[in-house]
C-alpha angles and dihedrals in degrees: 000000000000107000120205117204102194113197122191110221123252119282120284097194088222115150095203140056112301116189120138094350106116106234124160127248125235104239097170096113094091093168091059091045090051091052090048092051092049090052096052124083115258094215095057130119111239125215133163143185112271092241112107096240090060100036092049089050089052089050092060094049098040098094106147095337119123109254122215120204116280109269128227091197090065093062120126121261112297100241091186112194090004094064108113094016125115120243093248091050090053093047090051095046097040106017099163096037095048092048091049092047091061101029096049108022113187121077098006109117130195114230108289091354138096135264129240089257092051091053094044091052092048093051093042090057091056095043092049091051092052092044088054098043098037107035119177094013133125110245120194108198119187108202145128138293095257094047091051092047091054089056093046087053091051099044096042093042093231135137122272089246091056091046091054089057091068120095114232106187126198111273091011125138124230111187120202129170136210118197095186094268109034140029123240118209108217129168117340122204097357114176109203 
């Protein structure tokens, strides 16, 4: 069984959409980070998104774990023109599109961004490659809320809309397993 330990990066304290904008994480809660480290397997491979909020979070949990190169395919959704805007600004500027984006996730795309399905396909490609090249390993992947939700959707065999209903807190662990044929949906949004 290949076990994925998905970690959402530390908080950014942004009050707007943050997709591919490179904003730092607040990693000052050392007690929470210590509990997280104690919860994670020591013999895991560690990989993160190439955005600084994820890669810096991976830095503080690396310890003696083998680190893979930061991965572009683990980036958050590309919100395009919505990146940096507040939810109410988006709903005023694009009322029908923004409602459809959340009510019917799938092929709906923000202006100059990517859809849920685009992101899910991008992340799936990376996960499948690691599942193939690193079978029966523990993989700690530090990523973003949207990335993790696409993998919850996949592993739990649920709709995108149902996946969006899950909370994925900063510095939480979502554990999913791949036995070579089927996904296993473990704990979602566990805060050690």
